[in-house]
VEXDOBA-109059 format. One line per 5 residues: number of its first residue (from 1); for each residue x, y, z of N, C-alpha, C. Coordinates in Angstrom, 3 decimals. Atoms other than C-alpha are relative to their C-alpha. Example, Ala and Ser with C-alpha at 12.3 -4.5 7.8 and 13.67 -1.06 7.14 Angstrom:
BEGIN
1 = 0.890,-1.190,0.000,12.300,-4.500,7.800,0.900,1.200,0.000 | -0.820,-1.190,-0.060,13.670,-1.060,7.140,-0.770,1.090,0.730
***
This chain:
BEGIN
1 = 0.302,0.625,0.636,-16.545,-57.606,74.401,-0.373,-1.019,0.318 | 0.248,1.346,0.288,-19.035,-60.611,74.922,0.187,-0.612,-1.260 | 0.045,0.578,1.392,-18.518,-63.197,72.494,-1.099,-0.224,-0.553 | 1.280,0.067,0.440,-21.621,-63.477,70.822,0.126,-0.378,-1.611 | -0.335,0.899,1.492,-22.714,-65.176,67.444,0.360,1.441,-0.974
6 = -0.044,-1.025,0.689,-23.313,-61.879,65.756,1.515,0.991,-0.155 | -1.233,-0.698,0.146,-20.107,-60.722,66.423,1.162,-1.018,-0.728 | -1.221,1.517,0.147,-18.094,-64.083,65.765,-0.730,0.226,-1.848 | -0.145,-0.525,1.822,-19.947,-63.435,61.396,0.558,1.531,0.248 | -0.480,-1.265,0.297,-19.229,-59.551,61.566,1.965,-0.539,-0.016
11 = -2.326,0.376,0.179,-15.154,-60.795,62.348,0.139,-1.140,-0.787 | -0.301,1.217,0.646,-15.683,-63.889,60.032,0.298,0.628,-1.382 | 0.767,-1.005,1.315,-16.755,-61.109,57.487,1.371,0.663,-0.328 | -0.730,-1.251,0.116,-14.197,-58.745,57.885,1.221,-0.652,0.006 | -0.986,0.824,0.296,-11.589,-62.041,58.367,0.433,0.274,-1.466
16 = -0.303,0.699,0.865,-12.076,-63.753,55.147,-0.145,1.771,-0.979 | -0.809,-0.823,1.591,-12.184,-60.045,53.004,0.880,0.895,0.404 | -1.327,-0.570,-0.032,-9.257,-58.286,54.481,1.100,-0.918,-0.455 | -1.271,1.730,0.482,-7.235,-61.718,53.472,-0.154,-0.092,-1.628 | 0.153,0.155,2.076,-9.112,-61.831,49.765,1.036,1.586,-0.716
21 = -0.358,-1.032,0.322,-8.441,-58.184,49.315,1.217,0.135,0.153 | -1.309,-0.289,-0.051,-4.917,-58.397,50.181,0.420,-0.116,0.942 | -0.722,-0.477,-1.492,-4.044,-57.700,53.885,-0.019,-1.226,0.612 | 0.366,0.668,-1.249,-3.819,-61.272,55.264,0.453,-0.171,1.133 | -0.489,-0.180,-0.885,-1.460,-60.559,57.668,-0.485,0.791,1.288
26 = 0.936,-0.577,-1.051,-3.353,-58.111,59.164,-1.111,-0.667,0.376 | 1.236,0.360,-0.454,-6.655,-60.013,59.202,0.463,-1.307,0.552 | -0.141,1.816,-1.011,-4.833,-63.225,61.344,0.565,0.966,0.800 | -0.828,-1.800,-1.271,-2.810,-59.746,63.434,-1.638,0.128,1.109 | 1.239,-0.054,-0.688,-6.946,-59.381,64.704,-0.893,-1.014,0.141
31 = 1.434,0.923,-0.208,-9.268,-62.100,64.192,0.449,-1.064,0.159 | -0.631,1.037,0.145,-7.274,-65.015,64.316,0.839,-0.487,1.833 | -0.657,0.509,-1.359,-6.143,-67.314,68.065,1.494,0.059,-0.336 | -1.138,1.306,0.012,-3.087,-68.604,68.681,0.628,-0.908,-0.868 | -0.756,0.895,1.053,-2.946,-71.528,66.444,-1.187,0.285,-0.695
36 = 1.698,-0.147,1.296,-5.197,-71.621,62.759,0.503,-1.699,-0.711 | 0.238,1.350,0.924,-5.651,-75.167,61.665,-0.841,0.131,-1.467 | 0.760,0.177,1.493,-6.090,-75.604,57.969,-0.557,-0.656,-0.178 | 0.811,1.293,0.534,-8.564,-77.805,56.013,-0.226,-0.269,-1.004 | 0.371,0.398,1.946,-8.392,-77.127,52.451,1.642,-0.226,-0.207
41 = -1.379,0.992,0.418,-5.720,-79.001,51.058,1.007,1.217,-0.639 | -0.564,-1.003,1.149,-4.411,-76.626,48.754,0.713,1.320,0.769 | -0.715,-0.754,-1.384,-3.401,-74.190,52.196,0.793,-1.066,0.569 | -0.457,0.760,-1.086,-0.868,-75.208,54.463,-0.273,0.412,0.653 | 0.113,-0.221,-1.108,-1.310,-75.326,57.961,0.227,1.135,0.962
46 = -0.224,-0.762,-1.040,-1.067,-72.487,60.455,-0.019,1.257,-0.737 | 0.351,-1.837,0.412,-1.143,-68.316,60.072,1.274,-0.028,-1.281 | -1.262,-0.406,0.898,1.959,-68.140,57.862,-0.127,-0.631,-1.585 | 0.512,0.664,1.456,1.027,-70.673,55.200,-1.779,0.499,-0.377 | 1.769,-0.264,0.432,-2.576,-68.976,55.188,0.548,1.825,-0.312
51 = -0.429,-1.105,0.234,-0.655,-65.586,55.080,0.870,-0.130,-1.624 | -0.495,0.045,0.564,1.635,-66.677,52.024,-1.378,-0.095,-1.131 | 0.892,1.083,0.683,-1.307,-68.772,50.034,-0.303,1.641,-0.527 | 0.983,-1.011,0.205,-3.738,-65.279,49.936,1.007,1.481,-0.616 | -1.055,-1.089,0.282,-0.420,-62.892,49.563,0.386,0.119,-1.129
56 = -0.354,0.155,1.664,0.454,-64.646,46.368,-1.399,-0.003,-1.343 | 1.164,-0.113,-0.131,-3.192,-65.132,45.629,-0.543,2.067,-0.606 | 0.221,-1.481,0.597,-4.025,-61.264,45.613,0.898,0.343,-0.909 | -1.003,-0.978,0.602,-0.249,-60.407,43.928,-0.696,-0.680,-1.630 | -0.083,1.196,0.994,-1.650,-63.443,40.900,-1.262,0.236,-1.283
61 = 1.081,-0.639,0.145,-5.399,-61.927,41.007,-0.113,1.025,0.687 | 0.648,-1.275,-0.804,-5.784,-58.203,42.140,-1.473,0.420,-0.243 | 1.331,-0.611,0.196,-8.873,-57.600,40.881,-1.255,-1.326,0.086 | 0.899,0.334,-0.226,-10.884,-60.126,41.709,-1.388,0.237,0.935 | 1.007,0.187,-0.856,-13.858,-59.983,44.006,-1.276,-0.497,0.177
66 = 0.292,0.818,-0.795,-16.010,-61.142,46.771,-1.125,0.881,0.648 | 0.837,-0.370,-0.420,-19.444,-60.635,47.703,-0.751,-0.924,1.250 | 0.004,1.184,-1.575,-20.762,-62.605,51.538,-1.797,0.580,-1.098 | 1.198,0.647,0.320,-24.254,-63.731,50.478,-0.858,-0.062,0.840 | 0.677,0.057,-0.855,-25.353,-65.097,53.313,1.230,0.032,1.800
71 = -0.433,0.159,-0.630,-23.530,-65.324,56.906,-0.645,-1.183,1.481 | 0.836,1.203,-2.010,-24.807,-68.515,60.052,0.789,-0.278,0.753 | -1.233,0.148,-1.360,-23.363,-68.309,63.405,-0.949,-1.269,1.003 | -0.019,0.832,-0.390,-23.660,-71.213,65.734,0.468,-0.934,1.197 | -1.399,0.034,-0.495,-22.260,-72.067,68.804,0.977,0.488,-0.286
76 = -0.278,-0.592,0.206,-18.908,-71.688,68.452,0.696,-0.177,-2.013 | -0.183,-0.291,1.158,-19.068,-71.743,64.278,-0.126,0.497,-1.208 | 0.934,-1.128,0.510,-19.698,-69.508,61.889,0.310,-0.555,-1.543 | -0.029,0.478,1.555,-21.142,-70.494,58.165,0.275,1.203,-0.649 | -0.641,-1.634,1.085,-19.518,-67.575,55.198,-0.967,-1.198,-1.369
81 = 0.443,0.448,1.742,-21.709,-68.428,51.311,0.175,0.610,-0.579 | -0.800,-0.612,0.317,-19.837,-66.485,49.165,-0.683,0.164,-1.561 | 0.044,-0.217,1.296,-20.047,-64.800,45.435,1.503,0.161,-0.225 | -1.198,-0.327,0.093,-16.762,-64.960,44.095,0.233,0.751,-1.431 | -0.035,-0.498,1.655,-15.760,-62.994,40.343,1.478,0.126,-0.545
86 = -1.382,0.272,0.405,-12.508,-63.876,39.106,0.480,0.199,-1.134 | -0.351,-0.687,1.041,-11.009,-62.874,35.587,-0.861,-0.601,-0.687 | 0.451,1.152,0.983,-12.469,-63.855,32.488,-1.533,-0.055,0.498 | 1.445,-0.123,-0.656,-15.982,-63.430,34.254,-0.175,-1.274,0.837 | 0.931,2.057,-0.416,-15.608,-67.266,35.844,-0.057,0.677,1.910
91 = 0.294,0.128,-0.884,-17.068,-67.507,38.808,-0.172,-1.041,1.216 | 0.040,0.946,-0.944,-17.288,-69.465,42.248,-1.170,0.258,0.551 | 0.430,-0.501,-1.297,-19.755,-70.154,45.322,1.120,-0.925,-0.018 | -0.766,0.319,-1.736,-17.793,-70.341,48.394,-1.218,-0.666,1.353 | 0.874,-0.047,-1.392,-19.021,-72.064,51.674,0.940,-0.392,1.192
96 = -0.942,0.602,-0.963,-16.758,-71.762,54.379,-0.288,-0.229,1.475 | 0.377,-0.195,-1.586,-16.808,-72.699,57.933,1.340,0.406,0.936 | -0.210,-0.299,-1.174,-15.103,-71.058,61.119,0.231,-0.667,0.938 | 0.464,0.257,-0.950,-14.364,-72.212,64.199,0.241,0.526,1.194 | -0.636,-0.664,-0.875,-13.464,-69.697,67.044,-0.199,-0.581,1.284
101 = -0.451,0.466,-2.255,-11.847,-70.348,70.943,-1.099,0.708,0.219 | 0.684,-0.713,-0.953,-13.326,-68.717,73.587,0.770,1.045,0.376 | 0.193,-1.551,-0.197,-12.118,-65.677,73.173,-0.052,0.177,-0.530 | 0.555,-0.284,0.680,-13.803,-64.957,69.903,0.857,0.274,-1.239 | -1.568,0.114,1.506,-10.284,-65.365,67.468,-0.421,-0.856,-0.877
106 = 0.201,1.402,1.194,-10.848,-68.009,64.279,1.313,-0.799,0.503 | -0.642,0.891,-0.531,-8.939,-71.323,65.093,0.336,-0.375,-1.465 | 0.141,0.797,0.999,-9.479,-73.026,62.394,-1.231,0.225,-1.545 | 0.331,-0.376,2.073,-11.065,-73.595,58.219,-0.205,-0.689,-0.583 | 0.366,1.320,1.235,-12.800,-75.813,55.995,-0.472,0.754,-0.802
111 = 0.800,-0.909,1.058,-14.356,-74.238,52.905,-0.409,-1.391,-1.162 | 0.665,0.551,1.731,-16.104,-75.928,49.357,-0.366,1.226,-0.268 | -0.408,-0.519,1.416,-15.123,-74.648,46.224,-0.849,-0.347,-1.054 | 0.708,0.758,1.070,-17.560,-74.943,43.214,-0.026,1.351,-1.001 | 0.364,-0.935,0.568,-17.404,-73.082,39.982,-1.550,0.028,-0.802
116 = 1.745,-0.401,0.920,-20.781,-71.389,38.437,0.286,-0.452,-1.268 | -0.149,0.092,1.264,-21.737,-72.960,35.617,-0.341,0.852,-0.814 | 0.732,-0.529,0.963,-22.610,-71.505,32.478,-1.509,-0.194,-0.249 | 0.294,1.222,0.237,-25.333,-73.255,32.309,-0.759,-0.396,1.184 | 0.967,1.056,-1.446,-28.324,-74.530,35.267,-0.716,-0.750,-1.149
121 = 1.066,0.858,0.386,-30.549,-77.719,34.052,-1.138,0.652,0.856 | 1.658,-0.797,-0.439,-32.816,-75.829,36.808,-0.294,1.282,0.033 | 0.303,-0.767,0.200,-32.520,-72.767,36.470,0.490,0.833,0.846 | 0.380,-0.482,-1.319,-32.150,-71.701,40.138,1.640,0.747,0.174 | -1.299,-0.253,-0.549,-28.833,-69.526,41.028,0.573,-1.468,0.802
126 = -0.214,0.839,-1.604,-26.623,-71.037,43.865,0.372,0.701,1.327 | 0.265,-0.947,-1.521,-27.955,-68.355,46.324,-1.046,-0.093,0.099
***
């Protein structure tokens, strides 16, 4: 299958959703390359650190949810804009960037996470 922007977007969403919903090991087996570089300072570098982080997060917060609002692809990068809801209606917006290798596998990740405030000075959503 050719490495296309649409395929990369679909694979980034599938990877993130599978890991977020409690199966990060399968997500890394299916969607990451030989090496995985992590830029989130709360998560260790490499596949095993990623797996451990997401397994712990799922065990502690099994009822959290994620909605993928948009996906944008350019070159070897995919950006995902998400809405996450955690216990007690604690909500976050995330923006994740994934870099793909020449085989269509995720090899690098960056993100920014912001808690959604209960009140907005401008009345606009964060989406």
